[in-house]
Residue, then its C-alpha position, 0 to 999 in steps of 0.5 A: m932553399a935558394p942557392n945563396g941561403l943557409d939552413p936555419a936548422a944549422i944556425f938556430p938550436f930550436p924549431l922555428d915558427d912557420f912565419q919565420l921560415e916563410a920570411i927566411d925563404a923569401l929572403n933566400q929568393g932575393h926578395s925584401v920582406v915585411v914581417s908583421a907579427p905581435t910583440g914578443s913573437g920572434k920577429t927579430l930572428v928574421g933579422e938575425y938570419a939576414i946577418y948570419r947569411a951576410l957574414a957567410h957571404g962576406q957581406k955587410v948588414f945594417y941593423t937600424t933601430p928607432l932608439k939609441a937605447l935599443s941600438n946599445q942593447k943590440l950591440r951587446d947582444f950581437r957582439e955576444q952572438f956574432g963576435a965583438d970584432k964583427v959588430g959596430l955601432l953608429t948613433g948620434d953620440m957614439s961610433l964604434n967599429r963602424e967598418a964592421q960587417v954588422v953595424v947597428m945604428t939609429t934609423e936617422i943615421f942610415r937616412n943620413m948615409l943615404y943623403a951623404a954624397a959618397d966620396a970616390g971609392d968610399d961608398p958607405l953602402e958598399g958591400v951591404e947585402a941587407v938593411v934591417l928596419d927594426e920596429c918599422h911601425y915607428m913610421n907612425d911617429s908624428q915627428r920621426g916617421t918620415v925618416w923610415e919613409e926616406s930610408i926606404i925610398h932612397c935605399p939602393l935597389p940591390i940591398q934587401l930590406v927586412a922590415l920588422s913591424a908590430t901588428v898593424a892594420n895595413a901591413g899589405q899596403l906597406t908591403d905593396w908600397i915598398e915593392r913599388v919603390h924598392g923592388p919585389t917584397q913579400l909580406v909575412l903575417s902572423d897573429h900567433r902569440p907564443v904566450p897568450l895574454a890575460f887582461s886584468f883591471c886593478s881598482a882600489k877593491g882589488l885585481h879582477p879579470l877585465l875581459n869575458d871568456e871570449g875576449t870580446g867585451l868586459h867581464p860580467n863582474c867588472k863594474v863600470w864606474r859612472a859619474a852621479k846622475g845630474g853631475q853635469r849641472k853643477g850649481p853652488k849647492t850641487p856636489k861634484p860627482p865622486q872621483p873613482e879611487a885610484p889604487p896605491l902603487g904598492f897595493v897594485v904590486a902586492q896584488m900581483a905578488d900574491r898571484d905570482m905575476l912577477p916580474a913585471i914592467y910597470f909603465i908610467f909615462s914620465r921619468r919623474g913618475c918612474d923614480k917616484g914609483v921606486k920611492e913609493l914602494g918604500k922598504a918593500a922587498l920582492v926578492t929572496p935572500a938568495e936573489q938579493a945576494r946575487i944582486k949584491a954581488r953583481l952590484d958590487l962588481f959594477v961599483a968597482t968597475t964603473p963607480e961614476a955610473v952608480r945611480e944615487g938617490g936610493h936606487a942602489e938600495a932599491l935594486l937590492r930589493g928587486i926594484a928599479a927605474h928604467h928611462a932615458g934619464v938613466l945613464p946607459a951603463w946603469k940601464e944595462l945593469i938593470e936590463e941584465l938583472f931583469q933578464q935573469g929574473l932578479i929584478k921583480v918590478v921595473f918602473a919604465t917609460e913606454t920607450l922600454a916597449a920599443g923592442i928592448n929585450m926585457p920580457a916580463r911575466t906581467t906588464v902594468i899600464s898605469a894610465l890610458s892617456k898621456r901628455t904629449e908636446r901637443g897636449h893630453r890625449p888617449l893612448m892609441g891602440s897600437e901604443f897599448l898593444q905595444m906595451a901589453g906585448r912585453a908580457g909573457r916570456r917565451g919558454l918560461d911562462i904559459q901565460g902573460y898578464v896585462v894589468t890596467v889600473q883605475s885612474r882619476f879619469e879612466g876606468v874599466r870601460e876605457a881599458g876594455q875598449l883598448a884591450t879589444a881595439p884592432a891594430d892601428p893602420l900605418v899612416s904617412q908622416f912624410m914631409p919635405s924639409y930644407g935639408m931634404v931639398l938641398n940633399l936631393l938637389q946636390r945629387y939629382d936634377l929637379a925632375k929626378a927629385k920630383e920622382l923621389v918625392e912622389r914615391s912617398f908612402g903618403r903619396y901611395l896612400a893618397t893614390l889609393d884614395l884618389v882612385e875612388d875620387e877619380a872614379r867619382i869624378a868620372q861618374l859625375m862627368q858621365q852624368l854631365e855628358g848624359l845631360e848635355d846629350g839630352s839637351g839636344e841642339v839647345p844653344w845654352d847661350d840663347f837660353e841664358d839670354y832668354e832667361k835674362q830677358r824674362a828676368h827683365l820682364r818680371e822686373e818691369r811688370r813689378i814696376l808697372r804694378i807699383l805705378q798702377q797701385q799709385a795711380e789707382e789710389t789717386v784715381a779712387h779718391e777723385l772718382t769717389l768725389a765725382l760719384q756723389f754727383a753722378s746720376e742714375g743711368t751713368l755708365v761705370s766700370l767696376k772691379a770687385p772680388q764678386l766679379r772675379g777681379r775683372v774690370t766689368p762694365a755696369v750702370i748705376v741704377e740707384k744710389v743708396k745712403g751709406p754708413g758714411q758721407f759717400p753713397l752706396l751704388k746699386c749697379l747692374t752689369d753687362e751680364n745682368l748681375w745686380l751688385l751693391l758696392p761702395c764708391h771705391g769699387v768703381v775704377s772708371l766713370h764714363a761721364e762722356l757717354s750718354c746715360l741709360q734709361v733706368s727708371q723702368v727697371d725696379p732694382p732688387e732689395l740688396r741689404q748687404l754690402g757686396e751682395l750679388r744677385h742675378g737679374d730677371q727678364a725685366s733687367g735683361g734689356l738694360a744689361l744688353a744696353v750696357a753690353h752694347m755700349a761696352s762693345r762700342h767703347d773701351m770700358a775694360t780699361p781702368q781709369y788709372d791705367l790711362a795715366g801717362e806713366v802707367q801707359d808708358q810702362a805698360q807699353q814697355v812691358q808689351q814690347l818685352e813680351e813681344g820680344l820674348e815671343l820672337h826669341p828662339a828659346h820661346r819655341w822650345g819645349d818645357r822651359r821650366q824643365l830646361k831650366k831645371h836641366r841647366r841648373r843640374m848641369e851647372e851643379l855637376q860642373l861645379e862639383i867636378e871642378e871642386r873635386q878636381q882641384l882637391l884631387h890636384f892638391r892631394s896629388n901634388r901636396h908634397w911636391d908643392t911644399f918642395l917647390a915652396l921650400i926652394e923659393v925660401l932657400r933661394f931667398f936666403g942664398a942657399l940656392a943659386g946658379a942659372d936655374g936657381l937650383e945649385p946649392t951654395e956654400v950656405g946650402r951645402t952647410v945646411a944640407a949637412l945638418r940635421g935638425d928641426n930647422e936646418l936652414w936656421l941652424g946653417l944661417s946661424l953657423m955661417s953668419g960669423h956671429l959665433d966665431e968670436l964667442d969664448p967657450p962658455q958662450l959657445a957652449a950656451v949657444f949649443e945648449a940652446i939649439s940642441t937641448e930637447v924641449n922640456r916635455p910636459d910629462l917629465 
């Protein structure tokens, strides 16, 4: 044990669990600790040890909780444990003995202390040895989670932090982050439950085991309700699938009473539902006459001392039968009475909202979870695994029960399948809810320069988690850059500017060739009509140029040997080519008529019998001489150019195409290797470059998201006159007012207060204004 430590055996009259001893040892070594263990396992003892040790040293401890109700209970417990004079309380509406050595407070109060500028010689954190962050898993709360992050970031380094959390998936990450921003921190993990839990499911048919013997899946006897087949197609004559029958509340309680599973906390997610549950039990009596007498005696004393806190509407009568409701709508004194009687085992069923699961010391033998989804300000959603486990963890009283029971109830929308999934689900990870606000910006700029403010903002848990993800992103970017470098090295001395210019010229050539084909087609249609008319008067022996599929589509020199009557008004031509091939084709197969050349003698050649249009036949020795004569004429005269290519616009376009082709052949890129492969190579390089840029932009956004928000808030504050000065970073009177406020929009509140519009209001009007800006928005589950 470290020199500044205390012997736990001298403090606690019972043996401690290993994880408790491990956490105490870490504290005595001067480290902060994160204790992550199941609900009801004894985490609070570590915080209590920190209090005992601080008292022995003449130092202070701040004990923070997420709820005023929990703070009030800790005040009562600690006063009894450490002495009333040594314990104080600070909440939003209560301040008791605030100079005490042990001050219980909500986490928001502690955060506000850290932001407040300390007066000379009056530092509220002076002499504080440790700060206990009870229910630290509240960091996951979407609206308030940022408070825990800000508290950890701004807590002075000499103060030890004792973070007590229910089981979470990433307790190691939380510990590592706290160590980075606050100093040496040790993680203490425990998955041991002193009282094991058994999960059951209650339907209208009764109470049944939910999980199999291994606790890994549904019990074989648990039937899963399913909608009728075809239920998705609902026509006018198709009945809706039957809804499962939810068991009456009294039936569920009776099932538990018959199995000796009381006392129980019955979780219902609305205050109205809790009060309705009390009424639904009617005249049911769950206590013995002796227990009822004890309740009556305590109730009579309560009525005599605090009559104004007695809850009406039948709640006092229900209390005498061992039934009560516990939620934020109940006066604190009445809640204290309920908690006291429940801890004594006199109240058998408490209908409570999930607030009761947040560390309030009311362990039960059984917890009942009435629904597996709930309404929130953002709509209806399923329960998270951590929410389910938090409520389930209230079951099982250490030292009283050998087993705790968790009962889930069939509802209209959820059944045994959803219950099984939640009961076997792993713990949720903590995520960051950190988000800069107007108040945060002004408080930081009152105390620090912009560089220091940036350093503090970038120490958030969210930035830490993002950094872990960024490691993978950075590794991927490095991998992509390595691929890009490899491609660049593989491209050798290829100047890509020349390559791009070459590709542009090739694209230009393709376009000019397309235009040439269009002009040729137009000229061909015009010339074909003229040739058809002229061929009616052409004599045998006339030289022509042919173009036909049978001749592989090339322009072929030939001579007309015989004209044969065709099916229409134009004759068919029986021609002999320069390759001694006979062909029967129509007039439009002729692409040039060489009337300017002398006709050949064809009378001595007997053409073969060609019956079908397009028929091709090889000539013989007799026709070979004539074929040679055709070839001789073709060698002396241009018979390879179609007549339509001789049109002026076609020739001009062809010349332009030729010039482009010659220019490409002279281009430096024309001498490179496989240009198609180079193009593919270049395209891949561009794709890699684009992906790298996109990933780098995303990386920058994720790395600087909070700071960018901080800077944006500065601009808004300047616009409304909350910041001024030479650098625009000095809080004005408006800014200092806004910095002192705490709300969803401190800037709007500050501007309203400083506007002067409230100065002349009479008391009722002023009360109405404060009601409008301070009343909690009606929640949909109330």
